[in-house]
PLY file of the C-alpha trace (Angstrom):
ply
format ascii 1.0
element vertex 307
property float x
property float y
property float z
element edge 306
property int vertex1
property int vertex2
end_header
86.45 132.12 66.37
85.38 128.71 65.01
87.02 125.68 66.59
88.07 122.59 64.60
87.29 122.11 60.92
84.26 123.85 59.48
81.53 122.00 57.62
82.47 123.72 54.37
86.13 122.63 54.69
85.03 119.04 55.31
82.82 119.08 52.24
85.61 120.60 50.13
88.04 117.95 51.35
85.62 115.13 50.55
84.88 116.58 47.12
88.57 116.86 46.39
89.37 113.26 47.22
86.21 111.59 45.90
86.89 110.14 42.47
90.01 112.25 41.92
93.37 110.64 41.20
96.43 111.45 43.25
98.07 113.17 40.28
95.03 115.37 39.61
94.74 116.24 43.27
98.46 117.06 43.43
98.28 119.29 40.36
95.31 121.13 41.86
97.35 121.88 44.99
100.44 122.83 43.00
98.53 125.43 41.00
97.58 127.11 44.27
101.08 126.94 45.73
103.06 130.20 45.36
106.27 128.33 46.25
105.81 125.94 43.32
104.91 128.78 40.96
108.03 130.73 41.94
110.25 127.68 41.46
108.62 126.75 38.16
108.99 130.33 36.91
112.69 130.39 37.77
113.29 127.05 36.06
111.21 128.03 33.03
113.19 131.23 32.51
116.47 129.37 33.05
115.62 126.66 30.52
114.39 129.12 27.87
117.47 131.34 28.24
119.74 128.29 28.15
118.24 126.99 24.92
118.14 130.37 23.19
121.40 131.74 24.62
123.47 131.31 21.40
120.98 133.57 19.61
120.25 135.92 22.53
123.91 136.66 23.32
124.70 140.12 21.92
128.37 139.25 21.31
130.51 136.23 20.64
131.52 135.03 24.14
134.86 133.66 22.90
136.11 136.77 21.07
138.20 139.28 23.11
136.76 142.31 21.35
137.53 144.60 24.33
141.10 143.44 24.83
142.40 146.95 24.12
140.69 148.14 27.32
142.37 145.51 29.49
145.38 146.90 31.38
146.89 144.10 33.44
149.53 146.35 34.97
146.81 148.44 36.65
144.36 145.51 36.94
141.80 147.30 34.79
139.04 145.60 32.81
136.43 147.00 30.39
133.59 148.75 32.27
129.92 148.55 31.25
129.36 150.44 28.01
126.93 150.54 25.06
126.76 147.08 23.51
128.38 145.50 26.56
125.86 145.51 29.40
128.21 144.16 32.10
131.51 145.20 30.53
134.26 142.70 29.80
136.18 140.02 31.67
139.93 139.64 32.26
140.49 138.70 28.61
138.32 141.47 27.19
135.38 139.21 26.29
131.81 140.40 26.69
130.86 139.33 30.21
127.08 139.37 29.74
127.32 137.12 26.68
129.53 134.67 28.57
127.09 134.66 31.49
124.19 133.97 29.13
125.92 131.19 27.17
127.24 129.74 30.42
123.66 128.93 31.42
123.48 126.44 28.56
126.61 124.61 29.64
125.36 124.56 33.23
122.04 123.08 32.10
123.78 120.42 29.98
125.97 119.34 32.89
123.11 119.31 35.42
120.63 117.45 33.22
123.25 115.04 31.86
124.49 114.12 35.34
120.95 113.67 36.63
119.89 111.45 33.72
122.94 109.19 34.06
122.59 109.04 37.84
118.87 108.31 37.54
119.50 105.51 35.03
122.15 103.88 37.22
119.98 104.25 40.31
116.99 102.69 38.54
119.05 99.65 37.55
120.52 99.07 41.01
117.31 99.91 42.85
115.26 97.59 40.65
117.73 94.73 41.16
117.77 95.20 44.93
114.03 95.69 45.32
112.93 92.95 42.92
115.43 90.18 43.60
116.12 90.70 47.30
118.36 88.21 49.10
122.10 88.42 48.55
121.66 90.75 45.56
119.87 93.26 47.79
122.57 92.91 50.46
125.46 93.46 48.02
123.82 96.42 46.28
122.85 98.14 49.50
126.28 97.69 51.08
127.81 99.41 48.04
125.20 102.15 48.32
125.91 102.56 52.04
129.64 102.95 51.40
129.05 105.61 48.73
126.55 107.49 50.89
128.95 107.46 53.85
131.32 109.75 51.94
130.60 113.46 51.42
129.16 113.81 47.93
131.44 116.66 46.88
134.54 114.85 48.13
133.53 111.70 46.25
132.85 113.68 43.07
136.21 115.45 43.44
138.00 112.11 43.83
136.32 110.63 40.76
137.00 113.69 38.60
140.65 113.80 39.70
141.18 110.27 38.33
140.93 111.51 34.74
144.15 112.74 33.13
142.28 115.14 30.84
139.41 116.93 32.55
136.47 117.84 30.36
132.78 118.54 30.52
132.07 114.81 30.22
134.30 113.94 33.19
132.38 116.45 35.31
129.05 114.94 34.22
130.34 111.43 34.94
131.75 112.32 38.37
128.57 114.08 39.50
126.30 111.35 38.11
128.14 108.56 39.94
127.61 110.43 43.20
123.85 110.60 42.54
123.39 106.88 41.74
123.12 105.65 45.37
120.53 108.33 46.18
118.18 107.07 43.48
118.99 103.40 44.15
118.11 103.58 47.86
114.92 105.53 47.22
113.67 103.18 44.49
114.56 100.08 46.49
112.55 101.34 49.45
109.55 102.15 47.25
109.67 98.72 45.61
109.84 96.95 48.98
106.72 98.84 50.03
105.00 97.80 46.79
105.88 94.15 47.38
103.17 93.84 50.05
100.52 95.92 48.27
97.18 94.35 47.36
97.63 94.40 43.59
101.05 92.72 43.80
99.75 90.04 46.16
96.77 89.46 43.88
99.00 89.11 40.81
101.24 86.68 42.68
98.24 84.60 43.74
97.06 84.46 40.13
100.39 83.00 39.05
101.69 86.03 37.14
105.40 85.70 36.39
107.76 87.62 38.64
109.20 89.66 35.78
105.76 90.86 34.77
104.93 91.73 38.37
108.12 93.76 38.73
107.90 95.72 35.46
104.11 96.06 35.19
103.09 96.57 38.81
105.95 97.27 41.21
108.27 99.49 39.15
105.66 101.86 37.61
104.09 102.46 41.03
107.50 103.12 42.62
108.73 105.80 40.23
106.86 108.85 41.56
109.21 109.61 44.51
112.23 108.93 42.28
111.08 111.39 39.64
110.40 114.02 42.29
113.85 113.40 43.78
115.41 114.05 40.37
114.34 117.71 40.53
116.09 118.07 43.90
119.15 116.23 42.60
119.33 118.65 39.67
119.99 121.48 42.11
122.71 119.46 43.83
124.23 118.44 40.49
124.50 122.04 39.32
126.21 123.10 42.55
128.64 120.16 42.55
129.48 120.62 38.86
130.16 124.31 39.49
132.40 123.36 42.43
134.43 120.94 40.28
134.84 123.54 37.54
135.83 126.12 40.16
138.57 123.77 41.38
139.92 123.35 37.85
138.49 119.88 37.19
136.03 121.03 34.55
136.35 121.83 30.87
139.72 123.59 30.37
138.49 125.24 27.17
137.19 128.61 28.36
135.75 129.39 24.93
132.68 127.52 26.18
131.88 129.38 29.42
130.32 127.64 32.41
129.31 129.39 35.62
131.61 127.39 37.89
134.50 127.90 35.49
133.81 131.64 35.42
134.03 131.68 39.22
137.36 129.86 39.18
138.86 132.19 36.57
138.40 135.29 38.73
139.26 134.00 42.21
142.58 135.92 42.17
140.92 139.26 41.37
137.84 138.97 43.54
138.93 141.81 45.82
139.23 144.28 42.92
136.50 143.00 40.57
133.93 141.25 42.79
131.18 141.52 40.20
132.97 138.99 37.97
132.33 136.35 40.65
129.09 137.75 42.05
127.04 137.38 38.86
127.82 133.68 38.22
127.37 132.91 41.92
123.98 134.63 42.00
122.87 132.71 38.90
123.91 129.37 40.45
122.09 130.18 43.71
118.88 131.29 41.98
118.72 128.25 39.67
119.48 125.81 42.50
116.81 127.53 44.60
114.29 127.17 41.77
114.84 123.42 41.43
114.71 123.01 45.22
111.44 124.92 45.60
109.82 122.98 42.78
111.09 119.63 44.03
109.98 120.17 47.62
106.47 121.23 46.64
106.20 118.30 44.22
107.19 115.90 46.98
104.61 117.32 49.37
101.88 117.37 46.73
102.45 113.75 45.67
102.57 112.45 49.22
99.30 110.53 49.82
99.46 111.50 53.50
98.92 115.14 52.52
95.86 114.34 50.45
92.75 115.72 52.17
0 1
1 2
2 3
3 4
4 5
5 6
6 7
7 8
8 9
9 10
10 11
11 12
12 13
13 14
14 15
15 16
16 17
17 18
18 19
19 20
20 21
21 22
22 23
23 24
24 25
25 26
26 27
27 28
28 29
29 30
30 31
31 32
32 33
33 34
34 35
35 36
36 37
37 38
38 39
39 40
40 41
41 42
42 43
43 44
44 45
45 46
46 47
47 48
48 49
49 50
50 51
51 52
52 53
53 54
54 55
55 56
56 57
57 58
58 59
59 60
60 61
61 62
62 63
63 64
64 65
65 66
66 67
67 68
68 69
69 70
70 71
71 72
72 73
73 74
74 75
75 76
76 77
77 78
78 79
79 80
80 81
81 82
82 83
83 84
84 85
85 86
86 87
87 88
88 89
89 90
90 91
91 92
92 93
93 94
94 95
95 96
96 97
97 98
98 99
99 100
100 101
101 102
102 103
103 104
104 105
105 106
106 107
107 108
108 109
109 110
110 111
111 112
112 113
113 114
114 115
115 116
116 117
117 118
118 119
119 120
120 121
121 122
122 123
123 124
124 125
125 126
126 127
127 128
128 129
129 130
130 131
131 132
132 133
133 134
134 135
135 136
136 137
137 138
138 139
139 140
140 141
141 142
142 143
143 144
144 145
145 146
146 147
147 148
148 149
149 150
150 151
151 152
152 153
153 154
154 155
155 156
156 157
157 158
158 159
159 160
160 161
161 162
162 163
163 164
164 165
165 166
166 167
167 168
168 169
169 170
170 171
171 172
172 173
173 174
174 175
175 176
176 177
177 178
178 179
179 180
180 181
181 182
182 183
183 184
184 185
185 186
186 187
187 188
188 189
189 190
190 191
191 192
192 193
193 194
194 195
195 196
196 197
197 198
198 199
199 200
200 201
201 202
202 203
203 204
204 205
205 206
206 207
207 208
208 209
209 210
210 211
211 212
212 213
213 214
214 215
215 216
216 217
217 218
218 219
219 220
220 221
221 222
222 223
223 224
224 225
225 226
226 227
227 228
228 229
229 230
230 231
231 232
232 233
233 234
234 235
235 236
236 237
237 238
238 239
239 240
240 241
241 242
242 243
243 244
244 245
245 246
246 247
247 248
248 249
249 250
250 251
251 252
252 253
253 254
254 255
255 256
256 257
257 258
258 259
259 260
260 261
261 262
262 263
263 264
264 265
265 266
266 267
267 268
268 269
269 270
270 271
271 272
272 273
273 274
274 275
275 276
276 277
277 278
278 279
279 280
280 281
281 282
282 283
283 284
284 285
285 286
286 287
287 288
288 289
289 290
290 291
291 292
292 293
293 294
294 295
295 296
296 297
297 298
298 299
299 300
300 301
301 302
302 303
303 304
304 305
305 306
């Protein structure tokens, strides 16, 4: 058994790092990572199905075409049958079509909340990291207070403030919870960039502070924030599903969403567990996909892991 690192491994490591950018080196490692490929495959399938779901759904998810097979007195619902792969729900609507179209609403909520949270975090993080002083202190104290509260409890409190719950209120509540995560991460990255060689050189040359921030510090601080957004997407989908499950989502069930589908069947879970199992499995798989992809991206883009 050979001890230590072999000569071939040393040569491969030197060849990999010599003249190769961090992004190219990271992509080379990602292509060889089965964890990343599994996560990317899950997300790719989810995104494609979400976009094409209105055309892929075999039935109209809002039409109770199987209502004649629903017997509420005996708690019976339509079973799987030709043209209805998973049968019907409590209102006689095609369950497979609702599950498929629900992926689109889940994607809209997750991406919308992440984009808004990312934008807010970029603004606060840039202000704190670039200006410093009392601005940094005020911003970070607000961030500390928000992070001290459980994210789901904070999102629940924000969503409950609206008299008329809707899909937008869910997106807004989840996005506000994500803002301090991005703000703290970006602020830390910008503080690290403040003492880098290129920033010190630009300062010595008399470059204006605004140019230093937006041309040197901010672009070089975005990588960990972008990677974090993939992890936040998983959290956003779970929290949005939880709010919809608790009745704080879109009350219009003609537009199905996985969390809403879970909430609609909580009283009949003991007799029709599949009505809750399928949306729950979809949420778990999609969240797992974003988590796997985000974790491998973070490891691949970490300069400490570059060999």
